[in-house]
N, C-alpha and C positions, 0 to 999 in steps of 0.2 A: 417841184412833186407830186401835184395834179397827176401831169404829163407821164407821169413813169408811174400812177396808180392804176390810172383807166386800163392801159393792156392787162393788166394783171385781172382786175374786177372783169372786165368784159373777153374775156380769154377763152375759148374754149373747156380750158379745163376748169375754168369758175365757174363758167355756166353749166358743167356735169356734175361739179365737186356739190352742191347745193343737194338736189335729190339723191346723190349717194349718201352723201351725209345723213339726209331725215330717212332714206329707207337703213340705212346700218344703223342708227339710233332706234326706229319702229322695232329693229328685228332685235334689239337687245332688251329694248321692254319686252316684246311678246316670247322671249325666252324666258324670262324671268318670272312673267307673270304666269305661265303653266306651271303647274306642281307635276311633281313627278306620278306618273300612274300610279303606283302601289297607295299613295297617300289620297289620291283622287274623290275615292267616296267616301264624304261621312255621313252615315246614314242619323238622321234623326228621329229617335223610337217613339216621340211623342204623337200619337195618331189623334184623328177626329172624332167626336162624339157623333157627329152626322156621318148617315151613309151615303156611300158614292155611287154615281151613275158614270160607268166609264164608255163613251161615244167609238164607236171604232168605223168610219165609213168605208166600204171596201169596194174595189175595183178592180176584178181579175183575180186569178192564181197567182202571186209574186213566188218568187224565191223563198224557200223558208218561210214560208207566211205561217204555216201550223206550228212549227215552232216558236215563232216570234207572239203570236196571239197567247201560246200557250201559258207564256209568263207573265201573265194579266189573269190568269185563271189560276195561279198559285199564290195570290197575296196572302197577307197576314190580316189585314184592316179585318176587325170583325164584321163588318156588312157592307155590301159592296154588290153590284150588279154589272155585267155588259155587255152593250147591246149594239150590236153589227149590223151594219148595214148596204144596201144595195140596192140599186137601181132597176134590175130586170131578174125575171124568173130563171133568166139563163147564166148568170153570171158566174162562173168557175168558182168565186171566192163560197158559195153557197155551200158546198160539198166538203170546204173546210170549217165553216160552221157547224157542219153535222157531225162530222169529225171530233169538234173540241166538247159538242155535248154527250157525246160516245161517252168520250176520255174524261169528263168530270162532270158526271151525273149531280152530284150535289151543289157545282157553280152553277148563279143563277146567269143561265147564257141566255140572249133573247134575240131574234131573229128577225130583222125588218126588212121586207120586201116592198119599194112603193117606187114607183115611176117617175111622181111628180117631180117637176122643174119648176123653183120657183125663183129663178134667176141667172144669171149667165154663167156661175161657178155654181159646177153640176158637184163640185164636193162640198157646196154648203148647203144647196138643196138635201143632200143625204142628211147631213147632221140635221137641218130643221124637221126630216121626217121620222128621224131617231130619236129627235129630242123629246118626240109629241108622248112617246113611251115612257121617258126616264121619270124614275121614283123617288129620288134622292134628293139632298136639297144641296150638295156639294156634282156637280160637273166634270168630270175630266174629259179630255179630247187629247187622241194620242196617234199618229201616222200608222198606220195600217206593217209600216216596215221597222217598228219601232220595240227592241226589246227589254224587259225590266226585272229588278231584283225584287225577292219578297215583299219587301217593307217600303216598295214604289209608294202605294197609295198612301199609305200613314205618313209619309215624308211629304208628298204635295201636298196633301190636305189639310197638314200640319197648320203653314203661316196665313192659312184663312181664318185661323179662330179669332185672328187680331181685324179688327170691322175696318181699318185703314187699307188694309191688302186685298186689291181687286183681282188679280191675277198673279198665279205663279206657273214659271215656266222651267223648265229644263235644258240643259248645255247635251250634247250627244255626242259619242263616239263612234265612229265609224269602222264598218269591218270591212272588205270586200270580199265578193262571191265571186268566185270567175278569173281570172286572167290578168295579164299587165293592166288592160285600163281601171279596171276596176282596183287597182293599188294604187293607182294615179290621182284617181276619184276620190280614194279614202284619205290621200294627202290633201287634198284640197277641204276638208271638212277638218282631219285632225292638226293639219298643221297651217292653216289660213284662217278658215271660218270661227272655228274654238279659240284660237287665240286673239284675234281680232275680237271677238265679243269681252273677252275677259281684260284686253287692255280699254276697251270701250266702257266697261263695270269699273277697273279701280277708276276710271278717271270720271266717274259721278255720272254716266251717263245708263238708264234705264228705258232706253226705248227700243226694246225690244219685245218679241213673243214666238215661240219658236212653234212650231206642229209635232217637235217631238212629244211635248208633253202644253198642253194650256187647260189649269185647273181655276176653279171661280164658281161659287156660288149663285146658285139658282137668283137671289135677289141680283147680283150682280149683274147677273145676265138680262134678267129684266128691265134693269136702268138703262142697258147701252141698248135697248131694242130689240132684243133676242137675237138669232142667227138670223132673220131677216134684215138686220143692219147690214149684214157682209153680202148678201147675195148676189152683188155684184163687185165685190171687189175681189180684185188679184190677188195681192198678199192678204190673204185673209187670216193670218194667225198672226202675222204685225197689228192689222187693224181692232183686232177683238181685245189686247191689250192696250191698243192702243185709245179705243174709245173709254176705257175704261180709268183709264190715264187722266182722258179731258173730265172725267166725272169726278177726280180729284181723288182717284183711288190708284195704289201703289201697282206697281210689278217689281216680284221677287223672283233671283234668279235661285232655284234650288240647289240646297247643299249636296246634288246627286247628279249625275249622267248616266244617261241611257245609251244604249245600243242600238245602232242602226245599219242596216246595209248598203252595201255598193253592188249595183249586178249591173251597169253598164259594159256589153260586151265588147264594144267599140269605141272608134274615137269618134265616130259620128254621134252618136247615142249621149254620150257624155261629154263632149262640146253642146249639144241640143240642149241637155240639163243645166249645165253650169252656169250657159249663157243665161238661161232663163233665169236661173236664181239673181246672177248680175244685173237684168234689166230690171227682173225686181224692186232690188237693191238702188236701182237707179231712180224707178217708180218713185219710192217713199221719201227718198233722202238724196238730191242728188247732188247738195256739197260733198254729204259723206261720199258717195261715189266716185265724185272727181277725185279726192283726195286718195282715193285706193290706189295711187300709182305709186305709193310709198314702200306697198303691200308686198311689193314683187323682190326679190330680194336677189336673187341670183342674178337677173339679167342687168341690174344696175350694177353689181358690185362685179360683175365680170367686165361689164362697160368702162367703169372706172379704173379697174387694176389694168386692162388692156393698154385706154390710153398714157396712163403713169407709166407704166412699161414701153412705150412704143415714145414717148418723148418727155424722157426722164430731166431735160434743160428745164422745162416748163418750173415758173416759180411755185403753183400749187401741184406738183407732180407727186411730192412724198408726202402731202398731207393727204390728197387723192387715196393714193395707194394703204396711208395707212386706213382709211376710213374703209375704203374696199376688202381689205385683209379683216378687219373688224368686223363687218357686216359678213361677212361670208362665216366666219368663227362664231359667230351669233345665232347663224341659219340653222347651221351644224347643232348648234348646242338644242337650238328647237324643234329639232329633229331627234334627238337623242332624249330630248325629255319627253317625246311624245314616242318613241319607240317603246312596245312591252318588253324587250329581251333587246339580246346584244344578237342574234341571229337577222331581228327583224329590223336594227339600222342595220346593218351592211348590207342586207338584202333591198333596201329601200331608197339606201344613198344614194346612189346611181340615178335615180328617179328624182330627185329632189329637184335638180337644176332644170329638167325635164316640165315638171310641175308647174313650177315659180313662172317659165315661158311660156308654157300652154295658159296661163293664166291671166297674164300679161295680154296674150291674144284674144282671146276670150274678151277681155274688158275694150280693148278697142272694139270688137265686134259690138258688144250690150252698148257700148256708148254710141251708135249707130242706129240699133236695130228699133222697130215701133210696137215687136209683136211679138210673143211667146207663144211655143207649141206645149200646150197639158194636157194631159191623157187623150192625145191623137186631134185637141183642139185648136184652133190656130185663133189667137185670144189678143187684141190689142192694150197696149200700156200705156196708161195715161194718168199720172198721177197715183199708180195704185189701184186704182178704181177705174172698173169699166164703164164703159161712156153712159148707159142709162142711170147709173148711178150716180155720175159726175154733174149730169144736168140736172141733177134732183138736188144736188145739196146744193148748185150754187142759184138756184131757185126758192130755197130753205127749205126744202120739203123734207 
């Protein structure tokens, strides 16, 4: 009996069956975890009694910058201010801020131009310089390419009324701005990143913090050492929430999805951005990064189906084919749930296999890389913290 089972359990079909089955199960869970687009945003209308200071570090004239920043000027919150910060008097984003000030004269908009660098992370240096001008108790950070609805500030500020909440963050949905590579990049956010967060959230994990939104009280910020605690962190958004969790405070995922743009026009630009994200994930969660292989649905399902059809006599060929077909159906269902309308579903359906295969290749590249390119600078990856901070932490400072 043992001699009969050994060839089955150690055959090529058996070795392929395990990852195919895991990938198929993950795809099914991910499809179920994602709500339909029309039901996605559930606005919490309970606002905060505290004023809100929105900090927006800027660098360069990004596509749709004016349109995205305008959404922050149209908030229904009773008391808020917008603080835009740049590091150079020649930064093209300054002109956009001046346009906003002219277009929204009743909105409290402040521009901070400060070239001081406080650490290796230039974005955090920008935040440090801007935060000195913040007047309100609640601080909200949001990347420059984020667009929001009018009740955004009310929604993300409300959970902070609970003293056990440290940071409120948001998932985001990407819209392509340009050609085919921006569409493939949007699928990365909408059909891989967002489902993975929802699956982890459903499993009880709260180890996240996204640059799309980070809302916290000034007391929490002071308790973790202010933005200076992040000055050498590569994954500054993650560590802002992580430091608050280490202080015993919860991270809350707001019942709102904000918008973001994907603007990379070429494969090279998209590859650079996505491998940076993946290496950042590797730096803060090596085990989680290692198991990302089960999230690459199409490569596993195609491999499983191809093997089962070419070796139909193998003992596990039928289960392998069934798992592959089930996984493919789940992946298409996930794509359907993330498509705004039928036209978008059919338009981007041929890109789904390309998206999953490219993601698998980027994961392999990210597994062996030791640096990332961010805002034109090449930064080393080491535990999510840049070398100066890593040495300080190791010496207890």
